[in-house]
Backbone as CSV, one residue per row, in Angstrom:
resi,resn,N_x,N_y,N_z,CA_x,CA_y,CA_z,C_x,C_y,C_z
1,MET,8.313,-26.634,-20.464,7.500,-25.415,-20.386,7.217,-25.074,-18.931
2,GLY,7.157,-23.776,-18.643,6.846,-23.343,-17.297,5.344,-23.270,-17.073
3,GLU,4.976,-22.555,-16.039,3.564,-22.397,-15.696,2.993,-21.199,-16.453
4,ALA,1.875,-21.398,-17.128,1.259,-20.312,-17.899,0.501,-19.371,-16.966
5,VAL,0.774,-18.069,-17.069,0.020,-17.081,-16.308,-1.108,-16.503,-17.175
6,ILE,-0.943,-16.560,-18.495,-1.964,-16.107,-19.437,-2.233,-17.205,-20.450
7,VAL,-3.509,-17.577,-20.586,-3.920,-18.517,-21.626,-5.137,-17.916,-22.323
8,ALA,-4.994,-17.616,-23.608,-6.091,-17.059,-24.401,-6.399,-18.019,-25.543
9,ARG,-7.681,-18.316,-25.725,-8.092,-19.237,-26.788,-9.171,-18.584,-27.648
10,ASP,-8.864,-18.428,-28.925,-9.838,-17.957,-29.928,-10.547,-16.666,-29.512
11,LEU,-9.760,-15.692,-29.018,-10.358,-14.420,-28.606,-10.799,-13.613,-29.821
12,THR,-12.028,-13.129,-29.765,-12.503,-12.173,-30.762,-13.016,-10.930,-30.044
13,LYS,-12.913,-9.813,-30.732,-13.535,-8.569,-30.257,-14.141,-7.877,-31.463
14,VAL,-15.455,-7.757,-31.448,-16.189,-7.163,-32.561,-16.864,-5.878,-32.077
15,TYR,-16.615,-4.788,-32.784,-17.235,-3.502,-32.477,-18.294,-3.200,-33.525
16,LYS,-19.430,-2.700,-33.068,-20.480,-2.284,-34.004,-20.280,-0.813,-34.363
17,MET,-20.178,-0.516,-35.652,-20.034,0.857,-36.160,-21.243,1.134,-37.045
18,GLY,-22.324,1.565,-36.389,-23.560,1.721,-37.139,-24.073,0.346,-37.541
19,ALA,-24.295,0.153,-38.845,-24.779,-1.142,-39.333,-23.627,-2.124,-39.550
20,GLN,-22.411,-1.611,-39.517,-21.239,-2.453,-39.781,-20.691,-3.080,-38.506
21,GLU,-20.034,-4.215,-38.663,-19.292,-4.832,-37.575,-17.809,-4.849,-37.950
22,VAL,-16.978,-4.377,-37.015,-15.532,-4.347,-37.242,-14.876,-5.347,-36.292
23,CYS,-14.093,-6.246,-36.869,-13.429,-7.280,-36.076,-12.027,-6.788,-35.688
24,ALA,-11.871,-6.353,-34.419,-10.564,-5.868,-33.959,-9.642,-7.028,-33.609
25,LEU,-10.199,-8.092,-33.024,-9.470,-9.353,-32.827,-10.305,-10.449,-33.471
26,CYS,-9.659,-11.305,-34.239,-10.413,-12.235,-35.091,-10.070,-13.689,-34.815
27,GLY,-9.877,-14.034,-33.538,-9.564,-15.413,-33.186,-8.118,-15.591,-32.778
28,VAL,-7.724,-14.910,-31.703,-6.332,-14.924,-31.242,-6.166,-15.952,-30.125
29,SER,-5.184,-16.795,-30.263,-4.814,-17.755,-29.221,-3.340,-17.557,-28.881
30,LEU,-3.041,-17.479,-27.596,-1.647,-17.353,-27.173,-1.511,-17.767,-25.720
31,GLN,-0.276,-18.018,-25.332,0.040,-18.418,-23.967,1.310,-17.688,-23.543
32,ILE,1.310,-17.167,-22.318,2.486,-16.475,-21.777,2.839,-17.112,-20.439
33,GLU,4.090,-17.493,-20.298,4.533,-18.183,-19.082,4.803,-17.189,-17.954
34,ARG,4.679,-17.681,-16.734,4.985,-16.842,-15.563,6.452,-16.413,-15.602
35,GLY,6.683,-15.114,-15.422,8.045,-14.595,-15.412,8.594,-14.264,-16.780
36,GLU,7.807,-14.478,-17.821,8.275,-14.215,-19.178,8.227,-12.712,-19.476
37,VAL,9.116,-12.260,-20.365,9.110,-10.873,-20.852,8.741,-10.918,-22.333
38,VAL,7.567,-10.377,-22.654,7.017,-10.488,-24.005,6.676,-9.100,-24.526
39,SER,6.926,-8.871,-25.809,6.453,-7.630,-26.433,5.385,-7.971,-27.462
40,ILE,4.435,-7.049,-27.604,3.383,-7.175,-28.613,3.563,-6.030,-29.592
41,MET,3.761,-6.379,-30.862,4.001,-5.383,-31.898,2.989,-5.538,-33.029
42,GLY,2.863,-4.477,-33.810,1.983,-4.519,-34.968,1.684,-3.112,-35.431
43,PRO,1.301,-2.950,-36.697,0.973,-1.620,-37.209,-0.311,-1.084,-36.584
44,SER,-0.570,0.204,-36.776,-1.824,0.794,-36.292,-2.994,0.016,-36.870
45,GLY,-3.978,-0.269,-36.021,-5.143,-1.020,-36.467,-4.963,-2.521,-36.441
46,SER,-3.822,-2.992,-35.907,-3.550,-4.437,-35.894,-4.284,-5.160,-34.770
47,GLY,-4.740,-4.401,-33.759,-5.414,-5.014,-32.619,-4.614,-4.977,-31.335
48,LYS,-3.469,-4.267,-31.350,-2.603,-4.213,-30.151,-3.331,-3.650,-28.937
49,SER,-3.985,-2.499,-29.113,-4.666,-1.858,-27.974,-5.818,-2.715,-27.477
50,THR,-6.567,-3.308,-28.404,-7.667,-4.193,-28.015,-7.134,-5.384,-27.237
51,MET,-6.030,-5.947,-27.708,-5.401,-7.077,-27.020,-4.963,-6.682,-25.616
52,MET,-4.334,-5.505,-25.488,-3.905,-5.048,-24.173,-5.099,-4.880,-23.244
53,ASN,-6.179,-4.297,-23.748,-7.356,-4.052,-22.902,-7.959,-5.359,-22.395
54,ILE,-7.946,-6.389,-23.233,-8.509,-7.675,-22.807,-7.559,-8.402,-21.863
55,LEU,-6.268,-8.468,-22.217,-5.305,-9.145,-21.338,-5.185,-8.434,-19.992
56,GLY,-5.350,-7.096,-19.993,-5.268,-6.326,-18.760,-6.581,-6.205,-18.012
57,CYS,-7.613,-6.924,-18.481,-8.935,-6.939,-17.821,-9.606,-5.571,-17.809
58,LEU,-9.282,-4.735,-18.803,-9.986,-3.465,-18.971,-11.239,-3.644,-19.832
59,ASP,-11.297,-4.767,-20.551,-12.417,-5.042,-21.443,-12.578,-6.559,-21.551
60,LEU,-13.751,-6.981,-22.035,-14.027,-8.397,-22.216,-14.054,-8.737,-23.697
61,PRO,-13.660,-9.953,-24.060,-13.766,-10.355,-25.463,-15.221,-10.577,-25.861
62,THR,-15.501,-10.479,-27.159,-16.829,-10.825,-27.667,-17.057,-12.322,-27.548
63,SER,-16.015,-13.094,-27.843,-16.081,-14.551,-27.662,-14.669,-15.067,-27.401
64,GLY,-14.597,-16.320,-26.997,-13.309,-16.928,-26.674,-13.119,-17.062,-25.181
65,GLU,-12.008,-17.643,-24.779,-11.702,-17.881,-23.366,-10.393,-17.201,-22.999
66,TYR,-10.394,-16.617,-21.801,-9.170,-15.984,-21.304,-8.998,-16.314,-19.829
67,THR,-7.874,-16.946,-19.508,-7.546,-17.292,-18.121,-6.314,-16.509,-17.704
68,LEU,-6.445,-15.766,-16.593,-5.346,-14.977,-16.049,-4.992,-15.506,-14.672
69,ASP,-3.779,-15.999,-14.529,-3.283,-16.492,-13.240,-4.257,-17.497,-12.621
70,GLY,-4.774,-18.390,-13.484,-5.651,-19.459,-13.014,-7.121,-19.105,-12.909
71,GLU,-7.488,-17.848,-13.177,-8.888,-17.436,-13.090,-9.451,-17.153,-14.479
72,GLU,-10.591,-17.780,-14.799,-11.271,-17.533,-16.068,-11.973,-16.175,-15.982
73,VAL,-11.580,-15.241,-16.847,-12.085,-13.869,-16.716,-13.006,-13.441,-17.852
74,SER,-13.144,-14.266,-18.892,-13.888,-13.795,-20.065,-15.389,-13.672,-19.838
75,LEU,-15.903,-14.196,-18.728,-17.348,-14.107,-18.459,-17.668,-13.270,-17.227
76,LEU,-16.684,-12.548,-16.711,-16.906,-11.793,-15.470,-17.742,-10.542,-15.695
77,LYS,-18.409,-10.106,-14.620,-19.121,-8.831,-14.640,-18.125,-7.703,-14.376
78,ASP,-18.554,-6.452,-14.598,-17.639,-5.305,-14.505,-16.960,-5.196,-13.144
79,ASP,-17.729,-5.386,-12.051,-17.124,-5.230,-10.716,-16.125,-6.355,-10.438
80,GLN,-16.422,-7.558,-10.937,-15.483,-8.670,-10.775,-14.224,-8.440,-11.604
81,LEU,-14.411,-7.865,-12.779,-13.283,-7.555,-13.653,-12.375,-6.516,-12.987
82,ALA,-12.997,-5.493,-12.376,-12.225,-4.454,-11.681,-11.436,-5.052,-10.528
83,ASP,-12.024,-6.004,-9.837,-11.347,-6.630,-8.691,-10.122,-7.423,-9.147
84,ILE,-10.294,-8.244,-10.179,-9.150,-9.048,-10.640,-8.081,-8.156,-11.249
85,ARG,-8.496,-7.084,-11.902,-7.533,-6.121,-12.479,-6.696,-5.485,-11.374
86,ASN,-7.337,-5.105,-10.291,-6.610,-4.443,-9.203,-5.666,-5.396,-8.482
87,ARG,-6.043,-6.676,-8.419,-5.215,-7.654,-7.706,-4.078,-8.216,-8.558
88,LYS,-4.306,-8.348,-9.860,-3.402,-9.157,-10.659,-2.669,-8.413,-11.772
89,VAL,-3.034,-7.138,-12.029,-2.440,-6.424,-13.159,-1.904,-5.072,-12.701
90,GLY,-0.665,-4.778,-13.078,-0.109,-3.439,-12.888,0.063,-2.797,-14.257
91,PHE,-0.322,-1.519,-14.379,-0.249,-0.827,-15.670,0.800,0.270,-15.645
92,VAL,1.537,0.377,-16.750,2.459,1.489,-16.978,2.111,2.066,-18.351
93,PHE,1.775,3.361,-18.388,1.327,3.985,-19.630,2.360,4.978,-20.155
94,GLN,2.266,5.248,-21.448,3.170,6.214,-22.085,3.067,7.593,-21.422
95,SER,1.842,7.980,-21.027,1.609,9.331,-20.490,1.650,9.383,-18.959
96,PHE,2.167,8.325,-18.323,2.389,8.226,-16.868,1.086,8.079,-16.066
97,ASN,0.048,8.919,-16.390,-1.256,8.832,-15.715,-1.152,8.969,-14.196
98,LEU,-0.378,9.950,-13.754,-0.253,10.231,-12.322,-1.206,11.358,-11.932
99,LEU,-1.596,11.377,-10.667,-2.421,12.472,-10.138,-1.497,13.601,-9.697
100,ASN,-1.620,14.762,-10.343,-0.704,15.872,-10.057,-0.902,16.468,-8.673
101,ARG,-2.095,16.296,-8.112,-2.367,16.953,-6.830,-1.803,16.196,-5.624
102,THR,-1.315,14.979,-5.862,-0.796,14.209,-4.738,0.678,13.843,-4.969
103,THR,1.322,13.414,-3.912,2.763,13.130,-3.961,3.037,11.800,-4.661
104,ALA,4.323,11.551,-4.911,4.720,10.250,-5.463,4.226,9.130,-4.553
105,LEU,4.387,9.322,-3.247,3.934,8.312,-2.281,2.425,8.098,-2.383
106,GLY,1.675,9.189,-2.469,0.216,9.088,-2.582,-0.207,8.368,-3.848
107,ASN,0.482,8.644,-4.951,0.169,7.969,-6.206,0.400,6.464,-6.111
108,VAL,1.500,6.086,-5.479,1.840,4.660,-5.388,0.906,3.929,-4.421
109,GLU,0.391,4.648,-3.437,-0.543,4.039,-2.477,-1.917,3.755,-3.072
110,LEU,-2.260,4.403,-4.198,-3.623,4.315,-4.729,-4.130,2.886,-4.936
111,PRO,-3.370,2.000,-5.606,-3.889,0.635,-5.789,-4.167,-0.080,-4.465
112,LEU,-3.369,0.238,-3.432,-3.583,-0.381,-2.121,-4.865,0.156,-1.486
113,ARG,-5.133,1.445,-1.686,-6.404,2.033,-1.200,-7.596,1.346,-1.860
114,TYR,-7.516,1.198,-3.201,-8.612,0.562,-3.934,-8.824,-0.877,-3.471
115,ALA,-7.740,-1.525,-3.076,-7.830,-2.915,-2.612,-8.293,-3.020,-1.158
116,GLY,-8.484,-1.862,-0.494,-8.943,-1.859,0.890,-7.866,-2.209,1.896
117,ILE,-6.601,-2.110,1.475,-5.487,-2.433,2.381,-5.180,-1.219,3.249
118,THR,-5.155,-1.409,4.538,-4.842,-0.302,5.453,-3.540,-0.564,6.212
119,THR,-3.364,-1.781,6.696,-2.172,-2.114,7.476,-0.947,-2.207,6.572
120,GLY,0.072,-1.416,6.904,1.333,-1.488,6.182,1.323,-0.860,4.808
121,ARG,0.250,-0.121,4.503,0.117,0.441,3.153,1.238,1.430,2.839
122,ARG,1.518,2.315,3.767,2.548,3.330,3.532,3.916,2.681,3.310
123,GLN,4.230,1.659,4.124,5.533,1.003,3.996,5.650,0.268,2.668
124,GLN,4.562,-0.352,2.226,4.581,-1.043,0.932,4.882,-0.046,-0.191
125,ALA,4.243,1.128,-0.120,4.463,2.148,-1.146,5.895,2.675,-1.084
126,LEU,6.417,2.872,0.123,7.800,3.330,0.274,8.775,2.294,-0.291
127,ASP,8.509,1.021,-0.030,9.375,-0.050,-0.530,9.366,-0.068,-2.058
128,ALA,8.185,0.144,-2.656,8.074,0.140,-4.118,8.852,1.311,-4.720
129,LEU,8.758,2.478,-4.085,9.500,3.646,-4.574,11.001,3.450,-4.412
130,GLU,11.408,2.809,-3.337,12.834,2.517,-3.158,13.319,1.546,-4.235
131,ALA,12.469,0.573,-4.607,12.840,-0.419,-5.618,13.096,0.214,-6.980
132,VAL,12.454,1.374,-7.243,12.662,2.048,-8.532,13.624,3.232,-8.403
133,GLY,14.303,3.329,-7.255,15.342,4.343,-7.087,14.846,5.736,-6.755
134,LEU,13.676,5.835,-6.127,13.108,7.159,-5.808,12.896,7.370,-4.308
135,LYS,13.752,6.768,-3.518,13.614,6.880,-2.060,13.636,8.338,-1.596
136,ASP,14.389,9.184,-2.313,14.539,10.588,-1.901,13.534,11.519,-2.593
137,ARG,12.536,10.954,-3.274,11.559,11.791,-3.992,10.122,11.473,-3.586
138,VAL,9.935,10.798,-2.469,8.604,10.278,-2.136,7.570,11.375,-1.881
139,MET,7.999,12.549,-1.399,7.060,13.621,-1.092,6.967,14.659,-2.207
140,HIS,7.599,14.392,-3.346,7.496,15.300,-4.486,6.235,15.002,-5.280
141,ARG,5.622,16.060,-5.803,4.474,15.892,-6.699,4.993,15.649,-8.120
142,PRO,4.162,15.061,-8.995,4.618,14.782,-10.357,5.196,15.987,-11.089
143,THR,4.614,17.178,-10.850,5.105,18.383,-11.541,6.508,18.769,-11.095
144,GLU,6.974,18.201,-9.975,8.319,18.485,-9.472,9.323,17.402,-9.891
145,LEU,8.871,16.471,-10.732,9.722,15.354,-11.159,9.954,15.405,-12.662
146,SER,11.079,14.866,-13.099,11.355,14.754,-14.530,10.473,13.665,-15.129
147,GLY,10.446,13.591,-16.464,9.666,12.556,-17.129,10.091,11.157,-16.716
148,GLY,11.400,10.930,-16.659,11.898,9.622,-16.252,11.512,9.274,-14.823
149,GLN,11.554,10.286,-13.930,11.156,10.052,-12.536,9.654,9.776,-12.430
150,GLN,8.854,10.487,-13.240,7.410,10.226,-13.236,7.119,8.795,-13.687
151,GLN,7.860,8.327,-14.709,7.629,6.951,-15.166,8.064,5.950,-14.106
152,ARG,9.094,6.288,-13.336,9.502,5.416,-12.228,8.405,5.334,-11.160
153,VAL,7.751,6.472,-10.892,6.617,6.464,-9.953,5.516,5.551,-10.492
154,ALA,5.232,5.664,-11.796,4.201,4.824,-12.412,4.555,3.347,-12.309
155,ILE,5.835,3.020,-12.457,6.265,1.624,-12.331,6.113,1.153,-10.883
156,ALA,6.480,2.004,-9.935,6.301,1.659,-8.512,4.830,1.405,-8.209
157,ARG,3.950,2.249,-8.760,2.499,2.073,-8.557,2.037,0.742,-9.162
158,ALA,2.614,0.377,-10.318,2.228,-0.863,-10.993,2.630,-2.097,-10.207
159,LEU,3.768,-2.019,-9.503,4.270,-3.226,-8.832,3.922,-3.305,-7.348
160,VAL,3.284,-2.263,-6.798,3.077,-2.210,-5.346,2.168,-3.337,-4.845
161,ASN,1.274,-3.823,-5.690,0.358,-4.898,-5.294,0.915,-6.284,-5.568
162,ASN,2.187,-6.373,-5.993,2.772,-7.650,-6.409,1.878,-8.358,-7.421
163,PRO,1.589,-7.702,-8.567,0.646,-8.273,-9.528,1.243,-9.472,-10.259
164,ALA,0.350,-10.284,-10.850,0.802,-11.419,-11.644,1.482,-10.941,-12.920
165,ILE,0.970,-9.832,-13.499,1.577,-9.289,-14.725,1.673,-7.769,-14.633
166,ILE,2.687,-7.222,-15.288,2.751,-5.779,-15.528,2.592,-5.570,-17.023
167,MET,1.632,-4.715,-17.389,1.412,-4.363,-18.786,1.926,-2.948,-19.005
168,ALA,2.878,-2.809,-19.898,3.486,-1.507,-20.169,3.154,-1.107,-21.608
169,ASP,2.371,-0.042,-21.749,1.931,0.419,-23.065,2.831,1.562,-23.520
170,GLU,3.736,1.277,-24.470,4.705,2.274,-24.950,5.384,2.991,-23.775
171,PRO,6.006,2.261,-22.840,6.506,2.874,-21.609,7.628,3.883,-21.818
172,THR,8.299,3.826,-22.969,9.389,4.774,-23.230,8.985,5.815,-24.272
173,GLY,7.724,5.814,-24.687,7.283,6.650,-25.811,7.420,8.137,-25.597
174,ASN,7.288,8.616,-24.361,7.372,10.052,-24.078,8.724,10.462,-23.499
175,LEU,9.712,9.578,-23.618,11.010,9.830,-23.001,12.096,9.881,-24.073
176,ASP,13.162,10.652,-23.807,14.268,10.634,-24.761,14.978,9.279,-24.687
177,SER,15.837,9.003,-25.657,16.392,7.653,-25.798,17.203,7.221,-24.579
178,LYS,17.939,8.154,-23.973,18.765,7.801,-22.810,17.887,7.402,-21.628
179,VAL,16.871,8.233,-21.338,15.974,7.939,-20.214,15.129,6.704,-20.529
180,GLY,14.713,6.583,-21.802,13.957,5.399,-22.208,14.725,4.117,-21.956
181,LYS,16.030,4.155,-22.238,16.876,2.982,-22.000,16.946,2.660,-20.511
182,GLU,17.037,3.715,-19.672,17.063,3.508,-18.215,15.766,2.851,-17.736
183,ILE,14.635,3.293,-18.287,13.337,2.739,-17.884,13.230,1.278,-18.306
184,MET,13.666,0.959,-19.519,13.643,-0.440,-19.952,14.542,-1.300,-19.076
185,ASN,15.729,-0.789,-18.752,16.638,-1.536,-17.875,16.002,-1.781,-16.515
186,LEU,15.276,-0.766,-16.017,14.609,-0.898,-14.717,13.524,-1.981,-14.787
187,LEU,12.694,-1.956,-15.825,11.632,-2.963,-15.961,12.228,-4.369,-16.044
188,LEU,13.292,-4.519,-16.820,13.911,-5.833,-16.976,14.564,-6.303,-15.678
189,GLU,15.150,-5.369,-14.935,15.767,-5.717,-13.648,14.701,-6.142,-12.638
190,LEU,13.559,-5.434,-12.628,12.460,-5.817,-11.727,11.927,-7.201,-12.095
191,ASN,11.878,-7.490,-13.374,11.466,-8.827,-13.814,12.440,-9.885,-13.288
192,ARG,13.742,-9.600,-13.378,14.751,-10.567,-12.905,14.653,-10.759,-11.390
193,GLN,14.439,-9.656,-10.668,14.421,-9.721,-9.203,13.146,-10.356,-8.665
194,LYS,12.018,-9.951,-9.223,10.720,-10.340,-8.660,10.026,-11.454,-9.443
195,GLY,10.484,-11.704,-10.681,9.844,-12.731,-11.493,8.486,-12.331,-12.027
196,THR,8.196,-11.018,-12.015,6.904,-10.546,-12.513,6.847,-10.673,-14.031
197,THR,5.761,-11.221,-14.538,5.560,-11.324,-15.981,5.409,-9.917,-16.559
198,LEU,6.117,-9.647,-17.632,6.150,-8.308,-18.212,5.683,-8.374,-19.664
199,ILE,4.627,-7.620,-19.976,4.096,-7.555,-21.338,4.200,-6.113,-21.811
200,ILE,4.939,-5.895,-22.887,5.203,-4.543,-23.379,4.578,-4.367,-24.751
201,ILE,3.690,-3.385,-24.870,3.127,-3.033,-26.167,3.995,-1.911,-26.722
202,THR,4.562,-2.108,-27.910,5.520,-1.123,-28.418,5.548,-1.092,-29.941
203,HIS,5.879,0.096,-30.476,6.184,0.245,-31.899,7.696,0.173,-32.146
204,ASP,8.471,0.241,-31.051,9.908,0.434,-31.140,10.646,-0.909,-31.214
205,PRO,11.267,-1.228,-32.352,11.967,-2.517,-32.473,13.136,-2.666,-31.500
206,THR,13.752,-1.541,-31.079,14.855,-1.644,-30.122,14.350,-2.041,-28.738
207,VAL,13.122,-1.615,-28.408,12.495,-2.054,-27.146,12.119,-3.528,-27.247
208,ALA,11.469,-3.904,-28.337,11.024,-5.291,-28.516,12.203,-6.260,-28.511
209,ALA,13.342,-5.823,-29.057,14.516,-6.697,-29.150,15.060,-7.092,-27.782
210,GLN,14.697,-6.321,-26.736,15.176,-6.622,-25.386,14.282,-7.630,-24.664
211,THR,13.159,-7.983,-25.274,12.250,-8.945,-24.648,12.589,-10.359,-25.115
212,GLN,12.057,-11.340,-24.400,12.379,-12.736,-24.708,11.610,-13.250,-25.925
213,ARG,10.470,-12.624,-26.216,9.631,-13.101,-27.311,8.808,-11.942,-27.856
214,ILE,8.629,-11.909,-29.157,7.825,-10.865,-29.796,6.588,-11.516,-30.417
215,ILE,5.411,-11.009,-30.034,4.160,-11.447,-30.648,3.753,-10.378,-31.660
216,HIS,3.690,-10.750,-32.924,3.316,-9.810,-33.983,1.834,-9.962,-34.303
217,LEU,1.118,-8.839,-34.251,-0.288,-8.827,-34.637,-0.456,-8.091,-35.961
218,ARG,-1.382,-8.571,-36.775,-1.757,-7.853,-38.014,-3.209,-8.206,-38.317
219,ASP,-4.005,-7.157,-38.546,-5.416,-7.337,-38.919,-6.164,-8.242,-37.930
220,GLY,-5.856,-8.047,-36.641,-6.593,-8.784,-35.612,-6.197,-10.236,-35.439
221,LEU,-5.099,-10.630,-36.069,-4.625,-12.013,-35.968,-3.170,-12.041,-35.554
222,VAL,-2.753,-13.109,-34.902,-1.338,-13.298,-34.556,-0.593,-13.755,-35.799
223,GLU,0.411,-12.956,-36.207,1.260,-13.350,-37.331,2.341,-14.318,-36.889
224,THR,3.042,-13.929,-35.805,4.080,-14.796,-35.257,4.033,-14.752,-33.746
225,LEU,4.312,-15.898,-33.130,4.434,-15.995,-31.680,5.896,-16.113,-31.282
């Protein structure tokens, strides 16, 4: 076995809905090795989004333990959670989530700004855009780019901080099949080159089939690892 970058033990997430309590995660334990490519699948309401939010440090579990890249995060305060998220997690979303008013370069620089990095920030962003094949589009705004190019900008933004993990939530969902295949190939190639752990949340079995392991969730529990 390799080195674990994610270790989750008995994670629960309970939401209060009036007088009722809804268990979105009901005791999930899993481990993901550094450099692994994993997909998380499950029907609507299975707990996929809740799992992504906790693994990506966007939310805390109600109970259980979660260690990300050697740091125990399940008891952190909001500002500490934001710090570890910015340092250790890159996000790629179905809807790209780019700022239309700024250039591709400006979008990719954002995580470095949040991290307080000033020296070499522009070059790091340029290098990330070159890595995703957009060297000639750095000064274009999102509205001047195709959907596939916008997703490439989002991937460059996700990897610019050299995060421990990249979490991709339906990364090909808004793209046609040809462009979606290109984006998946790009993510897998970046994993091979950089060794970045890649976690993909997807409904698409053809996307999941390209990953090394599929984690199936149902009713807040892991069905298969």
